[in-house]
C-alpha positions in Angstrom: 114.6 -106.8 -3.5 113.8 -103.2 -3.1 110.2 -103.7 -4.3 109.7 -106.5 -1.7 110.9 -104.3 1.1 108.6 -101.5 0.0 105.6 -103.9 -0.1 106.4 -105.1 3.4 106.6 -101.5 4.8 103.2 -100.7 3.1 101.5 -103.7 4.7 102.9 -102.9 8.2 101.6 -99.3 7.8 98.1 -100.4 6.7 97.9 -102.7 9.8 98.9 -99.9 12.1 96.4 -97.5 10.6 93.6 -100.2 10.9 94.5 -100.7 14.5 94.3 -97.0 15.2 90.8 -96.7 13.7 89.3 -99.7 15.7 86.7 -98.3 18.3 87.6 -99.1 21.9 85.2 -101.1 24.1 83.5 -98.5 26.5 81.5 -98.8 29.6 78.5 -97.4 27.8 78.7 -100.2 25.2 78.9 -102.9 27.9 75.8 -101.5 29.7 73.8 -101.5 26.5 74.5 -105.2 26.1 73.1 -106.1 29.5 69.7 -107.9 29.8 66.9 -105.4 30.2 64.4 -106.3 32.9 61.6 -104.8 35.1 61.3 -105.5 38.8 58.8 -105.6 41.6 59.0 -105.9 45.4 57.9 -109.0 47.3 54.7 -108.0 49.1 52.7 -109.2 52.1 49.0 -109.3 51.3 45.8 -111.2 52.0 44.9 -114.0 49.6 41.5 -115.7 49.0 41.2 -119.4 48.4 38.5 -119.9 45.8 36.8 -122.6 43.8 35.0 -122.1 40.4 32.1 -123.9 38.8 29.4 -123.2 36.2 25.7 -123.7 37.0 22.3 -122.4 35.9 19.7 -119.9 37.0 16.2 -120.9 38.1 13.4 -118.3 38.2 11.5 -118.3 41.5 8.8 -116.0 40.1 7.2 -117.7 37.1 3.4 -117.7 37.8 1.0 -119.2 35.3 -2.1 -116.9 35.3 -5.3 -118.9 35.2 -9.0 -118.2 34.8 -10.9 -117.8 38.0 -14.4 -117.9 36.3 -15.9 -119.9 33.5 -16.4 -117.6 30.5 -15.4 -116.8 26.9 -12.2 -114.8 26.2 -13.1 -111.4 24.8 -9.5 -110.3 24.2 -5.9 -111.1 25.2 -3.9 -107.8 25.5 -0.3 -109.2 25.7 2.0 -111.2 23.5 5.1 -113.3 24.1 8.1 -111.4 25.2 6.1 -108.3 26.3 7.1 -106.7 29.6 4.3 -106.3 32.1 4.0 -104.6 35.4 2.0 -105.9 38.4 -1.6 -104.9 38.0 -1.5 -104.6 34.2 -4.5 -106.1 32.4 -3.6 -109.3 30.6 -7.0 -110.4 29.3 -10.8 -109.7 29.4 -13.5 -112.4 29.8 -17.2 -112.1 28.9 -18.9 -110.6 31.9 -22.5 -110.6 30.6 -23.8 -113.5 32.7 -22.2 -112.2 35.9 -23.7 -108.8 35.3 -27.1 -110.3 35.1 -26.5 -112.2 38.3 -25.5 -109.0 40.1 -28.6 -107.2 38.8 -30.8 -110.1 40.0 -29.2 -109.9 43.5 -29.7 -106.2 43.6 -33.4 -106.6 42.7 -33.8 -109.1 45.5 -32.2 -106.7 48.0 -34.6 -103.9 46.9 -37.6 -106.3 47.3 -36.7 -107.4 50.8 -36.0 -103.8 51.8 -39.6 -102.8 50.8 -41.1 -105.8 52.7 -38.9 -105.0 55.7 -40.0 -101.3 55.7 -43.7 -102.4 55.5 -43.2 -104.9 58.3 -41.5 -102.3 60.5 -44.6 -100.1 60.3 -46.8 -103.1 61.3 -44.6 -103.7 64.3 -44.9 -100.1 65.4 -48.7 -100.2 65.1 -48.9 -103.5 67.0 -46.7 -102.1 69.7 -49.2 -99.2 70.1 -52.2 -101.6 70.3 -50.4 -103.7 72.9 -49.7 -100.6 75.0 -53.5 -99.9 74.9 -54.3 -103.6 75.6 -56.2 -104.0 72.3 -54.1 -107.0 71.2 -52.0 -109.6 73.0 -48.2 -109.8 73.3 -48.2 -112.9 71.1 -49.4 -110.9 68.1 -46.5 -108.5 68.5 -44.0 -111.3 68.9 -45.1 -112.9 65.6 -44.6 -109.7 63.7 -41.3 -109.0 65.3 -40.0 -112.5 64.4 -41.0 -112.0 60.8 -39.1 -108.7 60.8 -36.0 -110.4 62.1 -36.3 -113.1 59.5 -36.5 -110.5 56.7 -33.4 -108.8 58.1 -31.4 -112.0 57.7 -32.8 -112.5 54.2 -31.7 -108.9 53.3 -28.2 -109.6 54.6 -28.0 -112.8 52.5 -29.2 -110.9 49.4 -26.5 -108.2 50.0 -23.8 -110.9 50.2 -25.0 -112.3 46.8 -24.7 -108.8 45.3 -21.1 -108.6 46.6 -20.3 -112.1 45.4 -21.7 -111.3 41.9 -19.7 -108.1 41.8 -16.5 -109.9 42.8 -17.1 -112.6 40.2 -17.7 -109.9 37.6 -14.3 -108.3 38.6 -12.5 -111.6 37.9 -13.3 -111.3 34.2 -10.5 -108.6 34.1 -7.4 -110.8 34.4 -4.4 -108.8 35.8 -0.7 -109.5 36.1 0.2 -110.8 39.6 3.9 -109.6 39.3 6.4 -107.7 37.2 8.0 -109.7 34.4 7.9 -110.8 30.8 5.3 -113.0 29.0 7.0 -116.3 28.5 4.0 -118.2 27.0 0.6 -117.2 25.7 -1.7 -120.2 26.1 -5.2 -118.9 24.9 -6.4 -116.3 22.5 -9.5 -114.2 21.9 -12.7 -116.2 21.3 -11.6 -119.3 23.2 -13.8 -120.7 26.1 -12.0 -121.2 29.4 -13.1 -122.8 32.7 -12.0 -122.2 36.2 -8.3 -123.1 36.5 -7.5 -123.0 32.8 -4.1 -121.3 32.1 -4.1 -118.0 30.2 -0.4 -116.9 30.1 2.8 -117.7 31.9 4.9 -114.8 33.3 8.7 -115.0 34.0 9.9 -112.5 36.6 13.7 -111.8 37.3 13.2 -110.1 40.6 14.3 -113.3 42.4 16.5 -116.0 40.8 18.1 -119.0 42.3 21.6 -120.2 41.2 22.3 -124.0 41.2 26.0 -124.6 41.1 27.6 -128.1 41.1 30.8 -128.2 43.0 33.0 -131.3 43.3 32.2 -133.7 46.1 35.8 -133.5 47.2 35.3 -130.1 48.7 31.8 -130.7 50.0 33.0 -130.6 53.6 34.5 -127.2 53.1 31.3 -125.6 51.9 28.8 -124.2 54.3 25.9 -121.7 54.2 27.0 -118.1 54.5 30.2 -118.4 52.5 30.7 -115.5 50.1 30.2 -116.3 46.4 30.5 -114.1 43.3 28.2 -114.8 40.4 28.2 -113.6 36.8 26.1 -114.6 33.8 26.6 -114.1 30.0 23.4 -112.1 29.7 24.7 -109.3 31.9 27.9 -107.3 32.8 26.8 -107.1 36.4 28.7 -109.2 38.9 26.6 -110.2 42.0 28.2 -110.9 45.3 25.9 -113.0 47.6 26.2 -115.9 50.0 25.6 -119.6 49.9 22.0 -120.2 50.9 22.1 -124.0 51.3 23.8 -127.2 50.1 21.7 -130.1 48.9 22.5 -133.2 51.1 22.7 -135.7 48.2 25.6 -136.0 45.8 24.4 -136.0 42.2 25.1 -139.4 40.7 25.6 -138.2 37.1 28.6 -135.9 37.9 29.5 -136.7 41.5 29.0 -133.1 42.7 27.0 -131.3 45.3 24.3 -128.8 44.4 25.2 -125.4 46.0 22.3 -122.9 46.0 22.6 -119.1 46.1 19.8 -116.5 45.6 20.0 -113.4 43.3 17.6 -110.6 43.9 16.7 -107.5 41.8 19.2 -108.2 39.0 17.1 -106.7 36.2 19.2 -107.8 33.3 19.7 -111.4 34.5 17.6 -114.1 32.9 16.1 -117.3 34.3 17.5 -120.4 32.5 20.8 -118.8 31.7 24.2 -120.2 32.8 26.0 -118.7 35.8 29.7 -118.6 36.6 30.4 -119.0 40.3 33.5 -118.1 42.3 33.2 -119.5 45.8 35.5 -118.0 48.4 36.3 -120.9 50.8 38.7 -119.0 53.1 41.2 -116.1 53.2 44.8 -116.1 54.2 46.3 -113.0 55.8 50.0 -112.0 55.7 50.9 -114.0 52.6 54.1 -113.3 50.6 53.3 -112.9 46.9 55.2 -112.1 43.8 54.1 -111.5 40.2 53.6 -114.7 38.3 56.1 -113.7 35.6 58.9 -113.6 38.2 58.7 -117.3 38.9 60.9 -119.4 36.6 61.2 -123.1 36.3 64.8 -124.3 36.4 66.4 -127.8 37.0 66.7 -126.9 40.7 63.0 -126.2 40.8 61.0 -122.9 40.9 63.2 -119.9 41.3 63.1 -116.1 41.3 65.9 -113.7 40.7 66.5 -111.2 43.5 68.1 -108.0 42.2 70.8 -106.5 44.3 73.2 -103.9 43.0 72.0 -104.7 39.5 73.0 -108.3 39.8 70.5 -111.1 39.6 70.8 -113.7 42.4 68.9 -116.9 42.0 66.6 -118.0 44.9 64.9 -121.4 45.1 61.4 -121.0 46.4 58.3 -123.1 47.3 55.1 -121.8 45.9 51.4 -122.2 46.9 48.2 -120.7 45.5 48.3 -119.0 42.1 45.6 -116.3 41.7 45.0 -113.4 39.4 48.6 -113.2 38.2 50.1 -113.6 41.7 51.9 -116.5 43.3 52.0 -117.3 47.0 55.6 -117.8 48.2 55.8 -120.4 51.1 59.6 -120.2 51.6 62.7 -118.8 50.1 61.9 -115.0 50.1 61.4 -112.1 52.5 59.1 -109.1 52.1 60.6 -106.1 50.6 63.1 -107.8 48.3 63.3 -106.7 44.7 62.8 -109.5 42.1 63.0 -109.6 38.3 59.6 -109.7 36.5 59.8 -109.1 32.7 62.9 -110.8 31.4 63.3 -113.1 34.4 63.1 -116.2 32.1 66.3 -115.2 30.4 68.5 -114.7 33.5 71.0 -117.0 35.2 72.6 -116.7 38.6 74.9 -113.7 39.2 74.0 -112.1 35.9 74.5 -108.3 35.6 71.2 -106.6 34.5 69.9 -103.3 33.5 66.6 -102.3 35.1 64.0 -100.6 32.9 61.5 -99.5 35.6 59.9 -101.0 38.7 56.5 -102.6 38.2 53.7 -101.1 40.4 52.4 -103.9 42.6 50.5 -102.0 45.3 47.1 -103.6 44.4 45.9 -106.7 46.1 45.3 -110.0 44.4 41.7 -110.4 43.2 39.7 -112.3 45.8 37.5 -114.1 43.3 38.6 -115.9 40.2 41.4 -118.1 39.0 42.0 -120.9 41.5 41.2 -124.1 39.6 38.4 -126.2 41.1 39.5 -129.6 42.5 38.8 -132.3 39.9 
């Protein structure tokens, strides 16, 4: 019996000792167990309504350089892919025949000048004889007419010299614009006639973007609207305006062809694809919150307003989503603090611990991210 009592006393002492050693629940421990969130303020900003589409680039400067005279090709100085400047020599044609024609015309000029000088002296002598009444006026008139006729022949001969010189200069084929050689059509030794192509040049100084937008928004598009363009061949984003809208709806994809021009984009290439972001309109004074703060619940889309470290659920109506921002149509006021990171794990009237406020002073991007209407 004594042993049983001793065992009971020992057990009671062990329980009391265990109870003394158990850590008490402190305020610090409770705080560490609260959900950790970040917050941002509801802001009033401007918001752009945009549409996106992918099109292609057309080169407006793509001349095909042709022969202006009939001759044999002596040498072609360029190759495919080579960059040329306006005025660079592309090819040389045989100028032998044109040189002979120019020499022939020059000889004719010299012959007529000799005849004209001799006839001028005859006119002067006849004028003296007429003054002395040794010959009649008719004789002087005949010589004078011959002199005038020779002057006209001299003028014609000089024009032939200039024409021959100009034809001779056309044997040096020059680049009409800056660009790259897209196609080399003839080579040295070939015979070309007037109008035969020599090379094709592609210039990127002026490009035209063709972008198909859905027919459902055709009435909202007009010339002058701002449009941002980018292409895979370049890191440069070009901001321009809509130049025109083709009147017909394309039957194959039920879209309208929206045209915008791109000038002096050196690293853009004709034929490449182009990504377009068309700014249809801008809203001023729009309430926005970060996209992470909007949570879907059975009641609808909600955000959690943080007041005194307590999350209070607010049901909201949303509008445009753009660049990580959501337009709030109703349910919030500017300046309220809402949960951002960690909002998806909250419920109404939950106590929270705030890590740090998210900086949201920047405005939503005015270009990408609103989906085009299907």
